[in-house]
N, C-alpha and C positions, 0 to 999 in steps of 0.2 A: 504493500500500500504506500509506504513512504517513498520507495523507489519510483513507483509510477507517478506519484504526485510531483516529485522533483523533476522528472522527465517532462511531464506535462507543462510545468511552470517554465522550464527552459525553452520548450517549443513556443509557448505563448510570448515569452520575452523576446525571442528572436523573430516573432511574427512569421513563423514558418511551420505550418501544420505537418508538412512532409518530414521535417526534422525528427518528429516523434518516432517515426518508424525506423530511423537509423540509429537512435541512441541505444547504448548498451551500458551495463554497469561499469565497464572499463573505459568508457568515453571520457577523455580529458576535457573538463569544463572550459578551461582557459584556451587551450591550443586547438581543440577540435571543434567545440561549439563556437568559440570565437566571440565571447561576450566583450563588448567594449565597456568603457568605464560606466557610462550611464546605464547600460543594460545590466551590469554587475550590481549596481545599486538597486535597480528595480527587481532583480532576482532576489537579493537579500531581503528586501522589503516584502516581496511576495511570499517568500519562505517564512518570514516571521509571522505574517498574517495567516498563512495556511496552517501553520503548526502551533500558533499561539506561543511563540518563543521570542526571546530577544537575544540576538547573537552579540556576545561580548567580544569585541575585537582584541582584547587583551589575551584571550584564549584561542583565538582563531588564527590558524596558520595557513600559508599558501598551499601547503601539502594537502589540505582538505579539499582543494580544487583539482588535484591531480587526476581524479576520476569521480564519476557520479557515485560509485560505491564508497569512496573515501569520504565524500561529503555526507552521504546518508549515514555512515558510521558516526561521523562527528555529530550530526543532527540527532541521531538516536541517543547518543551519550548525553547530549544537552537536554533532551526531553526527559531522560531518566533522572538526571541531576535535578531538574525542576520538580519532577514528581516526588523526589526524595527530600524536597524542601530546601534545596541549595540556592534558591532565588535566581535561577538562570545562570549560575556560575559553575564552571567545571573545575575540578581540582587538578 
């Protein structure tokens, strides 16, 4: 579910419905999807809205964008931390 939602958001941000059918867990968000800086901001905002999280950039690393799977793993860890009462911060 999380993976599909992230892929759908990427497709919407790129305004490219056909992109959705080409995305895989190993797709590199920066180099293969090719989000520009404004699209990256819109992607992060859409993710925050879709999953009711706040991404703390003190804990966010560029490696989290190396693949959709890496980003989903980061996002799932963030959601788990929130559900455990960590106020949206990851250790």
